[in-house]
Steps between C-alpha positions, in 0.01 A plus 500: 500500500681180405422351841136597467485340154650172634258500790208525265627207292532284812151603601363383168684170531351433847152575375537242224641212722426494878647148574793537730714258705705607795741245653565570863741206556782355303434212265739280698292560811172397336342168616253258348139612510382149612420438866766227542788459264658169396785516747257551788295201384810282493608612845154448649463160329839384624384562858129416488506181291709299750274622779188398306652161417596452863144579609359258240741223605423561866127488428538176307711353782239596759225348284703182458553472875128556559405245234744243643354552846145461370606194299646336811180575690293349220726193489454459874122529463501251212707254705266545796198444275669197341572355843138557606377340177716193561372480857143536374554229238642268766205567729251447216663169406504393864136600537407299189680192635337537841162548339543179301594318819199646682270403212637147505460474877146631466435236236623228734278638776187515283552150363577354844272238653439449871636148513432452868129532434517278192702220660280501809194456277666210315590328824135504609395312185747212531318172598647294781565214253750717305853584602664800327868451430600813308374834379646722226405856416607633162415809295538618146473834324282571203360792300132582458432650158879495451545804723371441855741292714340243731619232739325166544561254786464125512495290817581132463405267785663157511396219731405140539200295604420135525218250486220427261365851537832668420380657175176612664701668777702700246188616316342598828801721570467649152133589557579648841761730349259606226219578745712679759366857552854633542661317209214560258567876518856459376511175301387501137174339406573133434851578617526195731599177331657167581817499293627164621356187664696176495616203702773565750839346422739383768599209718262604774208585266200270496285426200229738626732794559453794265682828443340806348548862408233770496566839339317820593540766232435854619359790307762726342572817694617823340864573553492881484 
């Protein structure tokens, strides 16, 4: 009866409180409920961190090598471009110099006069009473409207004549030069003038001997 009474008391106690814990392993054998404990983290970190750092360093080293290679290639390209630019600059400067020379030569060509034709025409107009002793051809440069370069020629004929008609002979030569079909195309209007007429000086000169100079001034020709 005593056992039955105790059994009933236990039954009442279980009905009032049903929470129950049953430990199947010893407390010393229990482990942390977390997935990885601190010791495992330390062990894994001690192995993985150096590997990660090594990978990072290796990656940086590879990138540096690649960048250095690309930099050398770029430097080579820059040097090649610089060399080509210097060559181009030299060629451009040479071309500019040659162009200036060609322009100047073209200017000389355009302002040139066919002197064979001119001198032959002058010779035809010289009277038999006149002897030519010298001829000078000179030219000078000028600017039209202060911007257009031109070249103008002057032909000076020197000679002598004698006798009472000496002055008339010189003026006849002047008129012949003015009326020449060839010379009139190139010589300026009123461009023929007697610049000197005087008595000849010398031991062999007679009182009727005269020396003279006639200048033929040509129209200015563009030098461009």
